[in-house]
TORPA-4810 file (N, C-alpha, C, O; in nm, 3 decimals):
<nodes>
NODE_1_-1.160_-5.555_-0.317_-1.128_-5.421_-0.268_-0.997_-5.427_-0.188_-0.976_-5.518_-0.108_X
NODE_2_-0.912_-5.330_-0.212_-0.782_-5.329_-0.144_-0.800_-5.299_0.004_-0.895_-5.232_0.045_X
NODE_3_-0.709_-5.351_0.083_-0.718_-5.335_0.228_-0.693_-5.189_0.266_-0.596_-5.128_0.221_X
NODE_4_-0.780_-5.133_0.349_-0.759_-4.999_0.401_-0.821_-4.888_0.318_-0.820_-4.773_0.362_X
NODE_5_-0.875_-4.917_0.201_-0.931_-4.811_0.117_-1.067_-4.765_0.170_-1.103_-4.648_0.155_X
NODE_6_-1.141_-4.855_0.231_-1.276_-4.822_0.273_-1.281_-4.717_0.383_-1.388_-4.663_0.410_X
NODE_7_-1.169_-4.685_0.449_-1.173_-4.587_0.557_-1.115_-4.452_0.517_-1.070_-4.376_0.603_X
NODE_8_-1.115_-4.420_0.388_-1.070_-4.288_0.344_-1.178_-4.228_0.256_-1.168_-4.230_0.134_X
NODE_9_-1.281_-4.176_0.318_-1.393_-4.118_0.246_-1.366_-3.975_0.205_-1.256_-3.922_0.223_X
NODE_10_-1.470_-3.912_0.149_-1.458_-3.774_0.102_-1.421_-3.678_0.214_-1.343_-3.585_0.193_X
NODE_11_-1.476_-3.703_0.333_-1.451_-3.610_0.443_-1.361_-3.671_0.550_-1.364_-3.628_0.665_X
NODE_12_-1.280_-3.769_0.513_-1.190_-3.827_0.612_-1.083_-3.726_0.650_-1.040_-3.646_0.567_X
NODE_13_-1.041_-3.730_0.773_-0.935_-3.643_0.828_-0.973_-3.495_0.822_-0.887_-3.410_0.796_X
NODE_14_-1.098_-3.464_0.846_-1.142_-3.324_0.844_-1.202_-3.284_0.978_-1.281_-3.191_0.985_X
NODE_15_-1.164_-3.354_1.085_-1.222_-3.325_1.217_-1.202_-3.179_1.255_-1.293_-3.116_1.309_X
NODE_16_-1.085_-3.125_1.229_-1.057_-2.987_1.267_-1.071_-2.892_1.149_-1.094_-2.772_1.167_X
NODE_17_-1.056_-2.944_1.027_-1.066_-2.858_0.909_-1.204_-2.797_0.896_-1.216_-2.676_0.874_X
NODE_18_-1.308_-2.878_0.911_-1.444_-2.829_0.893_-1.510_-2.790_1.025_-1.630_-2.762_1.028_X
NODE_19_-1.434_-2.787_1.132_-1.489_-2.753_1.263_-1.533_-2.607_1.264_-1.463_-2.520_1.215_X
NODE_20_-1.651_-2.581_1.321_-1.701_-2.444_1.331_-1.635_-2.374_1.449_-1.584_-2.438_1.541_X
NODE_21_-1.638_-2.240_1.446_-1.581_-2.163_1.556_-1.667_-2.179_1.681_-1.782_-2.221_1.674_X
NODE_22_-1.609_-2.145_1.796_-1.678_-2.157_1.924_-1.802_-2.068_1.924_-1.794_-1.949_1.895_X
NODE_23_-1.917_-2.127_1.958_-2.047_-2.060_1.962_-2.089_-2.002_1.827_-2.163_-1.903_1.822_X
NODE_24_-2.043_-2.062_1.718_-2.085_-2.019_1.584_-2.150_-2.137_1.510_-2.147_-2.144_1.387_X
NODE_25_-2.209_-2.229_1.587_-2.270_-2.347_1.528_-2.410_-2.317_1.477_-2.465_-2.210_1.503_X
NODE_26_-2.466_-2.412_1.405_-2.602_-2.397_1.356_-2.606_-2.336_1.218_-2.503_-2.325_1.150_X
NODE_27_-2.725_-2.296_1.177_-2.746_-2.241_1.043_-2.674_-2.108_1.027_-2.662_-2.033_1.123_X
NODE_28_-2.625_-2.078_0.905_-2.556_-1.950_0.883_-2.652_-1.833_0.895_-2.772_-1.847_0.874_X
NODE_29_-2.599_-1.717_0.928_-2.681_-1.597_0.943_-2.729_-1.547_0.807_-2.676_-1.587_0.704_X
NODE_30_-2.828_-1.459_0.808_-2.886_-1.408_0.684_-2.785_-1.326_0.604_-2.791_-1.322_0.481_X
NODE_31_-2.691_-1.261_0.672_-2.593_-1.177_0.603_-2.508_-1.259_0.506_-2.458_-1.207_0.407_X
NODE_32_-2.493_-1.389_0.536_-2.418_-1.477_0.446_-2.485_-1.483_0.309_-2.418_-1.485_0.206_X
NODE_33_-2.618_-1.486_0.309_-2.693_-1.499_0.184_-2.713_-1.365_0.115_-2.741_-1.362_-0.005_X
NODE_34_-2.700_-1.256_0.188_-2.726_-1.123_0.130_-2.603_-1.060_0.067_-2.613_-0.954_0.006_X
NODE_35_-2.487_-1.124_0.079_-2.366_-1.069_0.017_-2.377_-1.079_-0.134_-2.430_-1.177_-0.187_X
NODE_36_-2.326_-0.979_-0.203_-2.333_-0.975_-0.349_-2.199_-1.019_-0.407_-2.095_-0.964_-0.372_X
NODE_37_-2.204_-1.118_-0.494_-2.084_-1.168_-0.561_-2.096_-1.136_-0.709_-2.201_-1.157_-0.770_X
NODE_38_-1.987_-1.084_-0.767_-1.984_-1.052_-0.910_-1.873_-1.130_-0.977_-1.778_-1.175_-0.912_X
NODE_39_-1.885_-1.144_-1.108_-1.781_-1.212_-1.185_-1.652_-1.132_-1.172_-1.652_-1.010_-1.190_X
NODE_40_-1.542_-1.198_-1.140_-1.413_-1.132_-1.123_-1.376_-1.106_-0.979_-1.262_-1.071_-0.950_X
NODE_41_-1.471_-1.123_-0.887_-1.440_-1.105_-0.744_-1.345_-1.214_-0.697_-1.352_-1.328_-0.742_X
NODE_42_-1.257_-1.177_-0.605_-1.165_-1.274_-0.545_-1.229_-1.323_-0.415_-1.266_-1.244_-0.329_X
NODE_43_-1.241_-1.455_-0.402_-1.307_-1.513_-0.285_-1.218_-1.620_-0.221_-1.137_-1.684_-0.287_X
NODE_44_-1.237_-1.635_-0.090_-1.172_-1.742_-0.015_-1.274_-1.854_0.004_-1.390_-1.828_0.035_X
NODE_45_-1.230_-1.977_-0.014_-1.317_-2.092_0.005_-1.303_-2.139_0.150_-1.195_-2.179_0.193_X
NODE_46_-1.414_-2.132_0.223_-1.414_-2.175_0.362_-1.541_-2.256_0.382_-1.650_-2.201_0.398_X
NODE_47_-1.526_-2.388_0.381_-1.641_-2.476_0.387_-1.715_-2.461_0.519_-1.654_-2.460_0.626_X
NODE_48_-1.847_-2.450_0.509_-1.932_-2.442_0.627_-1.991_-2.581_0.649_-2.071_-2.628_0.568_X
NODE_49_-1.953_-2.647_0.757_-1.991_-2.786_0.780_-2.140_-2.803_0.806_-2.191_-2.915_0.795_X
NODE_50_-2.210_-2.696_0.839_-2.354_-2.707_0.865_-2.433_-2.726_0.736_-2.543_-2.779_0.738_X
NODE_51_-2.377_-2.683_0.623_-2.446_-2.695_0.495_-2.370_-2.797_0.411_-2.255_-2.774_0.373_X
NODE_52_-2.434_-2.910_0.381_-2.367_-3.015_0.307_-2.377_-2.994_0.157_-2.289_-3.037_0.082_X
NODE_53_-2.484_-2.928_0.111_-2.501_-2.907_-0.032_-2.399_-2.807_-0.083_-2.370_-2.708_-0.016_X
NODE_54_-2.345_-2.831_-0.199_-2.253_-2.736_-0.261_-2.125_-2.717_-0.184_-2.062_-2.611_-0.192_X
NODE_55_-2.086_-2.818_-0.108_-1.966_-2.808_-0.025_-1.844_-2.847_-0.106_-1.850_-2.943_-0.184_X
NODE_56_-1.732_-2.776_-0.091_-1.612_-2.812_-0.167_-1.544_-2.935_-0.109_-1.565_-2.969_0.008_X
NODE_57_-1.463_-3.001_-0.190_-1.380_-3.109_-0.142_-1.276_-3.051_-0.047_-1.238_-2.935_-0.059_X
NODE_58_-1.231_-3.132_0.050_-1.145_-3.082_0.157_-1.016_-3.016_0.108_-0.961_-2.931_0.177_X
NODE_59_-0.967_-3.054_-0.012_-0.843_-2.995_-0.063_-0.859_-2.845_-0.086_-0.764_-2.769_-0.067_X
NODE_60_-0.977_-2.802_-0.126_-0.999_-2.663_-0.165_-1.029_-2.572_-0.046_-1.037_-2.450_-0.062_X
NODE_61_-1.047_-2.630_0.072_-1.074_-2.550_0.192_-0.953_-2.461_0.221_-0.841_-2.511_0.238_X
NODE_62_-0.974_-2.331_0.228_-0.866_-2.236_0.254_-0.801_-2.180_0.130_-0.711_-2.097_0.140_X
NODE_63_-0.843_-2.223_0.012_-0.784_-2.174_-0.113_-0.855_-2.047_-0.158_-0.969_-2.021_-0.118_X
NODE_64_-0.788_-1.969_-0.240_-0.843_-1.844_-0.292_-0.860_-1.857_-0.443_-0.772_-1.908_-0.512_X
NODE_65_-0.973_-1.810_-0.493_-1.001_-1.819_-0.636_-1.078_-1.698_-0.686_-1.108_-1.605_-0.611_X
NODE_66_-1.110_-1.701_-0.815_-1.181_-1.591_-0.881_-1.316_-1.642_-0.930_-1.325_-1.751_-0.985_X
NODE_67_-1.419_-1.562_-0.909_-1.553_-1.601_-0.952_-1.564_-1.584_-1.103_-1.529_-1.479_-1.157_X
NODE_68_-1.613_-1.689_-1.172_-1.634_-1.682_-1.316_-1.781_-1.698_-1.353_-1.818_-1.673_-1.468_X
NODE_69_-1.865_-1.739_-1.257_-2.006_-1.761_-1.287_-2.087_-1.738_-1.160_-2.046_-1.777_-1.051_X
NODE_70_-2.204_-1.675_-1.175_-2.293_-1.651_-1.062_-2.431_-1.704_-1.096_-2.488_-1.669_-1.200_X
NODE_71_-2.486_-1.790_-1.010_-2.621_-1.840_-1.029_-2.706_-1.799_-0.909_-2.661_-1.722_-0.824_X
NODE_72_-2.827_-1.851_-0.903_-2.923_-1.811_-0.800_-2.869_-1.828_-0.659_-2.878_-1.736_-0.577_X
NODE_73_-2.814_-1.946_-0.630_-2.770_-1.973_-0.492_-2.626_-2.018_-0.484_-2.580_-2.058_-0.377_X
NODE_74_-2.553_-2.013_-0.595_-2.414_-2.058_-0.591_-2.328_-1.974_-0.684_-2.378_-1.893_-0.762_X
NODE_75_-2.199_-1.996_-0.675_-2.103_-1.924_-0.759_-2.003_-2.025_-0.817_-1.973_-2.126_-0.754_X
NODE_76_-1.954_-1.996_-0.936_-1.848_-2.076_-0.996_-1.714_-2.010_-0.966_-1.698_-1.890_-0.988_X
NODE_77_-1.619_-2.088_-0.917_-1.489_-2.033_-0.875_-1.378_-2.103_-0.953_-1.378_-2.226_-0.965_X
NODE_78_-1.284_-2.025_-1.004_-1.166_-2.078_-1.072_-1.052_-2.088_-0.972_-1.020_-1.991_-0.902_X
NODE_79_-0.990_-2.205_-0.966_-0.878_-2.230_-0.874_-0.762_-2.285_-0.956_-0.783_-2.367_-1.046_X
NODE_80_-0.641_-2.241_-0.926_-0.522_-2.300_-0.988_-0.468_-2.407_-0.893_-0.433_-2.377_-0.779_X
NODE_81_-0.459_-2.531_-0.941_-0.413_-2.642_-0.860_-0.283_-2.696_-0.918_-0.272_-2.716_-1.039_X
NODE_82_-0.183_-2.719_-0.832_-0.055_-2.773_-0.876_-0.067_-2.925_-0.883_-0.095_-2.991_-0.783_X
NODE_83_-0.044_-2.979_-1.003_-0.047_-3.124_-1.023_0.079_-3.163_-1.099_0.096_-3.123_-1.214_X
NODE_84_0.166_-3.239_-1.036_0.292_-3.286_-1.097_0.374_-3.171_-1.157_0.427_-3.182_-1.268_X
NODE_85_0.384_-3.061_-1.084_0.470_-2.951_-1.127_0.407_-2.858_-1.230_0.476_-2.768_-1.280_X
NODE_86_0.280_-2.875_-1.262_0.216_-2.782_-1.355_0.085_-2.734_-1.291_0.033_-2.799_-1.200_X
NODE_87_0.033_-2.622_-1.339_-0.090_-2.568_-1.287_-0.207_-2.614_-1.373_-0.203_-2.605_-1.496_X
NODE_88_-0.311_-2.663_-1.308_-0.434_-2.698_-1.376_-0.542_-2.606_-1.323_-0.557_-2.590_-1.202_X
NODE_89_-0.618_-2.545_-1.414_-0.725_-2.456_-1.371_-0.850_-2.540_-1.344_-0.903_-2.605_-1.434_X
NODE_90_-0.896_-2.537_-1.220_-1.013_-2.614_-1.179_-1.133_-2.521_-1.168_-1.120_-2.407_-1.124_X
NODE_91_-1.248_-2.572_-1.208_-1.373_-2.496_-1.197_-1.459_-2.562_-1.091_-1.497_-2.678_-1.104_X
NODE_92_-1.490_-2.487_-0.986_-1.572_-2.539_-0.878_-1.705_-2.465_-0.876_-1.710_-2.344_-0.900_X
NODE_93_-1.811_-2.537_-0.847_-1.941_-2.476_-0.828_-1.975_-2.489_-0.681_-1.998_-2.600_-0.631_X
NODE_94_-1.978_-2.377_-0.610_-1.995_-2.377_-0.465_-2.114_-2.291_-0.426_-2.141_-2.188_-0.488_X
NODE_95_-2.184_-2.332_-0.323_-2.290_-2.247_-0.271_-2.228_-2.131_-0.194_-2.115_-2.141_-0.146_X
NODE_96_-2.303_-2.021_-0.182_-2.249_-1.899_-0.123_-2.214_-1.916_0.025_-2.139_-1.834_0.079_X
NODE_97_-2.265_-2.019_0.090_-2.231_-2.042_0.231_-2.085_-2.081_0.248_-2.029_-2.065_0.356_X
NODE_98_-2.025_-2.131_0.141_-1.888_-2.183_0.150_-1.783_-2.087_0.096_-1.666_-2.123_0.090_X
NODE_99_-1.822_-1.966_0.058_-1.724_-1.868_0.009_-1.741_-1.738_0.085_-1.848_-1.710_0.140_X
NODE_100_-1.636_-1.659_0.088_-1.643_-1.524_0.146_-1.546_-1.434_0.070_-1.446_-1.482_0.016_X
NODE_101_-1.576_-1.307_0.065_-1.492_-1.213_-0.007_-1.352_-1.212_0.055_-1.337_-1.206_0.177_X
NODE_102_-1.251_-1.216_-0.030_-1.114_-1.219_0.017_-1.065_-1.078_0.048_-1.103_-0.982_-0.019_X
NODE_103_-0.981_-1.067_0.149_-0.924_-0.937_0.185_-0.781_-0.922_0.135_-0.709_-0.831_0.175_X
NODE_104_-0.740_-1.014_0.045_-0.601_-1.016_0.001_-0.565_-0.892_-0.081_-0.449_-0.853_-0.086_X
NODE_105_-0.664_-0.828_-0.145_-0.637_-0.711_-0.228_-0.661_-0.581_-0.155_-0.632_-0.474_-0.209_X
NODE_106_-0.714_-0.587_-0.034_-0.755_-0.465_0.036_-0.637_-0.373_0.065_-0.648_-0.251_0.049_X
NODE_107_-0.524_-0.430_0.107_-0.406_-0.347_0.137_-0.359_-0.274_0.011_-0.321_-0.157_0.017_X
NODE_108_-0.361_-0.344_-0.102_-0.321_-0.283_-0.229_-0.414_-0.168_-0.266_-0.368_-0.061_-0.305_X
NODE_109_-0.545_-0.189_-0.252_-0.642_-0.084_-0.287_-0.627_0.037_-0.195_-0.640_0.151_-0.240_X
NODE_110_-0.601_0.012_-0.067_-0.578_0.123_0.027_-0.453_0.201_-0.011_-0.450_0.324_-0.002_X
NODE_111_-0.349_0.129_-0.053_-0.224_0.195_-0.092_-0.243_0.280_-0.218_-0.187_0.389_-0.229_X
NODE_112_-0.322_0.229_-0.313_-0.350_0.304_-0.435_-0.420_0.434_-0.401_-0.388_0.540_-0.456_X
NODE_113_-0.517_0.427_-0.309_-0.593_0.545_-0.269_-0.503_0.648_-0.200_-0.509_0.767_-0.230_X
NODE_114_-0.419_0.599_-0.107_-0.331_0.691_-0.035_-0.225_0.751_-0.128_-0.187_0.867_-0.112_X
NODE_115_-0.176_0.671_-0.225_-0.079_0.724_-0.321_-0.140_0.832_-0.407_-0.073_0.931_-0.438_X
NODE_116_-0.266_0.815_-0.446_-0.333_0.917_-0.527_-0.346_1.047_-0.448_-0.328_1.156_-0.502_X
NODE_117_-0.379_1.035_-0.318_-0.390_1.154_-0.233_-0.254_1.222_-0.218_-0.246_1.345_-0.222_X
NODE_118_-0.148_1.142_-0.199_-0.013_1.198_-0.186_0.030_1.268_-0.314_0.093_1.374_-0.310_X
NODE_119_-0.003_1.209_-0.430_0.031_1.270_-0.559_-0.038_1.404_-0.576_0.024_1.501_-0.620_X
NODE_120_-0.167_1.409_-0.541_-0.242_1.535_-0.553_-0.184_1.642_-0.463_-0.173_1.758_-0.501_X
NODE_121_-0.146_1.602_-0.340_-0.086_1.696_-0.245_0.049_1.746_-0.297_0.080_1.864_-0.286_X
NODE_122_0.129_1.654_-0.354_0.261_1.691_-0.408_0.247_1.785_-0.527_0.328_1.875_-0.546_X
NODE_123_0.144_1.764_-0.607_0.122_1.850_-0.724_0.086_1.991_-0.680_0.127_2.090_-0.741_X
NODE_124_0.007_1.999_-0.571_-0.031_2.131_-0.518_0.089_2.206_-0.464_0.110_2.324_-0.495_X
NODE_125_0.169_2.137_-0.381_0.281_2.202_-0.314_0.404_2.212_-0.404_0.490_2.297_-0.381_X
NODE_126_0.414_2.127_-0.505_0.530_2.129_-0.595_0.651_2.056_-0.539_0.762_2.075_-0.589_X
NODE_127_0.631_1.974_-0.439_0.740_1.898_-0.378_0.732_1.754_-0.431_0.625_1.694_-0.436_X
NODE_128_0.849_1.700_-0.470_0.853_1.562_-0.519_0.829_1.466_-0.403_0.880_1.487_-0.293_X
NODE_129_0.751_1.362_-0.429_0.720_1.263_-0.325_0.754_1.123_-0.378_0.730_1.092_-0.494_X
NODE_130_0.812_1.040_-0.289_0.846_0.903_-0.325_0.733_0.811_-0.280_0.704_0.802_-0.161_X
NODE_131_0.669_0.744_-0.376_0.555_0.658_-0.345_0.593_0.511_-0.330_0.507_0.428_-0.303_X
NODE_132_0.720_0.480_-0.348_0.762_0.340_-0.340_0.767_0.295_-0.194_0.802_0.372_-0.105_X
NODE_133_0.733_0.169_-0.172_0.743_0.112_-0.038_0.889_0.089_-0.005_0.967_0.046_-0.090_X
NODE_134_0.928_0.116_0.119_1.065_0.099_0.163_1.072_-0.015_0.264_0.983_-0.028_0.349_X
NODE_135_1.176_-0.098_0.257_1.190_-0.201_0.360_1.224_-0.138_0.494_1.266_-0.022_0.499_X
NODE_136_1.207_-0.211_0.601_1.236_-0.161_0.735_1.384_-0.124_0.742_1.471_-0.207_0.715_X
NODE_137_1.411_0.000_0.779_1.547_0.050_0.785_1.611_0.015_0.920_1.540_-0.010_1.017_X
NODE_138_1.745_0.014_0.925_1.812_-0.011_1.054_1.778_0.100_1.153_1.758_0.215_1.115_X
NODE_139_1.772_0.064_1.279_1.740_0.163_1.382_1.855_0.262_1.397_1.971_0.226_1.376_X
NODE_140_1.823_0.384_1.434_1.925_0.487_1.450_2.010_0.457_1.574_1.962_0.395_1.669_X
NODE_141_2.136_0.502_1.571_2.228_0.479_1.683_2.190_0.568_1.801_2.144_0.680_1.783_X
NODE_142_2.211_0.517_1.921_2.188_0.595_2.041_2.279_0.545_2.153_2.325_0.431_2.151_X
NODE_143_2.304_0.632_2.249_2.393_0.598_2.360_2.307_0.578_2.484_2.218_0.658_2.514_X
NODE_144_2.334_0.471_2.556_2.261_0.444_2.680_2.329_0.521_2.792_2.447_0.500_2.820_X
NODE_145_2.254_0.609_2.855_2.310_0.690_2.965_2.328_0.601_3.088_2.235_0.533_3.131_X
NODE_146_2.449_0.603_3.144_2.482_0.518_3.260_2.485_0.600_3.386_2.580_0.589_3.463_X
NODE_147_2.382_0.683_3.412_2.378_0.766_3.532_2.335_0.683_3.652_2.405_0.678_3.754_X
NODE_148_2.220_0.617_3.640_2.171_0.538_3.752_2.203_0.390_3.735_2.200_0.314_3.831_X
NODE_149_2.235_0.350_3.615_2.261_0.209_3.588_2.409_0.177_3.607_2.482_0.152_3.511_X
NODE_150_2.452_0.179_3.729_2.592_0.148_3.758_2.608_-0.004_3.753_2.528_-0.077_3.811_X
NODE_151_2.710_-0.051_3.683_2.728_-0.197_3.674_2.754_-0.258_3.812_2.826_-0.201_3.894_X
NODE_152_2.695_-0.374_3.836_2.712_-0.443_3.963_2.783_-0.575_3.937_2.755_-0.645_3.840_X
NODE_153_2.875_-0.608_4.026_2.945_-0.735_4.015_2.869_-0.839_4.097_2.842_-0.819_4.215_X
NODE_154_2.837_-0.948_4.035_2.765_-1.054_4.104_2.861_-1.166_4.141_2.947_-1.204_4.061_X
NODE_155_2.846_-1.216_4.262_2.930_-1.328_4.309_2.839_-1.433_4.369_2.732_-1.401_4.420_X
NODE_156_2.881_-1.558_4.363_2.798_-1.662_4.421_2.794_-1.653_4.574_2.890_-1.608_4.636_X
NODE_157_2.681_-1.694_4.633_2.667_-1.692_4.778_2.747_-1.809_4.836_2.747_-1.918_4.779_X
NODE_158_2.813_-1.786_4.946_2.896_-1.890_5.009_2.806_-2.004_5.053_2.692_-1.982_5.096_X
NODE_159_2.856_-2.126_5.042_2.779_-2.246_5.078_2.760_-2.253_5.228_2.857_-2.243_5.304_X
NODE_160_2.635_-2.269_5.272_2.606_-2.278_5.416_2.526_-2.405_5.442_2.445_-2.447_5.359_X
NODE_161_2.549_-2.465_5.556_2.471_-2.582_5.595_2.387_-2.545_5.714_2.430_-2.469_5.801_X
NODE_162_2.266_-2.598_5.718_2.175_-2.567_5.829_2.140_-2.693_5.908_2.025_-2.713_5.948_X
NODE_163_2.240_-2.776_5.930_2.215_-2.903_6.000_2.247_-2.886_6.149_2.232_-2.981_6.226_X
</nodes>
């Protein structure tokens, strides 16, 4: 056996990666098990160190994937992994304790809803509306009133000795 290989196990260097939040130790709450996962849902992989079964390898902690299979107590997740400059699609089978619904699409869905409302309003009023997102524009010009803010000249204090 090569020197130094025996100290790099599956969970080596995960002291902080798999650490639970403050006062969130112990068994997961019931709501974790009651969440409904469907094929096509986008999920974030967040390993729960309290449950060893169905735990992902440390590389996948924090990755986002798509559910392709749902079983009684676990889900199959598709992950794209970069290997030597190409993407390999990996299939992981994880228990539901180690996944949570991703919020990465929520902003997009909210925008779609608000755009539909704006379109309906524009159709009613007959006014054209721009639904495209705009980058942050430069701030408008303004003049600072110098009524009370009179400039003051600062000078160094003369050197004094107290001996």
